[in-house]
Structure formats: C-alpha cells, structure tokens
N, C-alpha and C positions, 0 to 999 in steps of 0.2 A: 504494500500500500504506500502511496506517495504521502509524504507529510503535508499538512495544510499549507506550509510555506512554499511548496513546490507545485501546488495545484493551480491550474489555470481556470479561472471562472469569468463569466461575462462574455457576451458576444463581441464587445469591442476588443478584448484581449485576444480572442481567436482571430479576429480580422487583422490585427496588427501583425500576426505571423505570416499572413499571405503577402506582405510587402517585402519579406525576406527571400531567402533562397529556397528552392524546392527541388526535391529529387524523388523519383518514382521507382518502385520495384514491382515485382509481380503481385504482391499482396498489400503493399502500403504506399502511401505518398507522405513524405516527410517535409514539413515546412519549418524553417528556422529563421527567426529574426533576431539579430544581435542588438541588445539594448545597451544603454549606458547607465552607469551608476553602480551601486553596491547591493542591489536587490539580488536575491537568489534566482537561479534559473527556474522557470516554471514550465510545466508540461500539461498539455490538453489532448484529449482523445476524441475522435469523431468516428462513430460506428453507426452508419445509417441502416435503415430497414432493408436496403439492397443487399446487405451482408447476409441476412437470414432472419429467422424468427427471434423472439426475445431470448430464448435459451442460448442460441448460437451467438447472438450479439453480446450477451453478458459474458459468455466464455471467452470471446475474443477480447473484450474489454479487460477482463481479469488478467489474461495473459499479457496484453500490451502494458497494462499498469505495472505489472511485476518486472517486465523487461525494461521499461522506461526508468524505473527506480534504479536499476543497475547503471544506467547511462547518465543520469542527471548530474552526477558529480564531475563528469568529464566535460560538461557544457560550460561555455564561458559565462561569467557573471551577467545577470540581467537578461539572459537569453530567453526567448519564448519559443518553445517547441510544440508544434501541433502534429500529431500522427493521425492520418486519416486511413481507415481500413477500407480496402477494396473488396468486392464480393469474393475474390479468391481467398481472402483471409479466413473464410468460414471453414474451408477444407484443409487449411495449413496446419501443420504440427507446431508445437511449441518451438523446437529448434529452427524450423523454417521461418517462423515469425521473428525469432531472435536474429537470425542471419540477415533477413531483409531489413530489420531495423538498424542493425550495425552497418550494413552496406549503405543505406540511405543517409545515416548520420555521417559516415565517412565522406560521402559526396557533398553534403551541404557544408561540412566543416572545412573542406579542402579549398 
C-alpha cells in the first residue's frame, strides 16, 4: 500500500502528469511529470472499465499499487507518476506487470 504522502488525489493532479513524459508498453502507459520543490513523489493509478469487471480491475489495481510502492523511492522529488492500465493488463501476470512498469519508468526517466 502506498503511504498517504505518496498518493495522488484530485483530477487536477492527474492532469498535471499528462504534461510530462509518456511511455507505453503492452499492458501500461506511464506518465511522469517532474515537479519542483521538496514534496515527495506521488503516484496515481487509472484502471478503466475497459480492463474488465470490478474483480479484475481491483486485482490489477492491487498489483500496480504494490509495484509502484517499490519504485516510488527511485523517482525524483516532487515527481507525479500516473500509471494507466490497458485492457491487456487484465490477463498479465504479476511479473509481466512489474517488467512493463520498470520498462516504462526507464523510458520516461531517460
């Protein structure tokens, strides 16, 4: 679970990440906007109904939340990260989601 300091809330915060860099993989699209200041990095997840029913969406969200927690310490300060799940995420295994998230983060941080 992400700590409250690292959670992204509010539509404006999510929109701010779309002004940054973007990288897509088979199962995810990663948006990263670098901010200024000493705020902690924040992470938000977007899992739409296109991914599947409520059970599937919640499973994908739980997996992504856990994976994002592992990467939040490597993000620059005041960064805003939004991870959007694509329909292919419904059938992806935990290691596949982890590899796609790492690949997407490497691309936007490069």
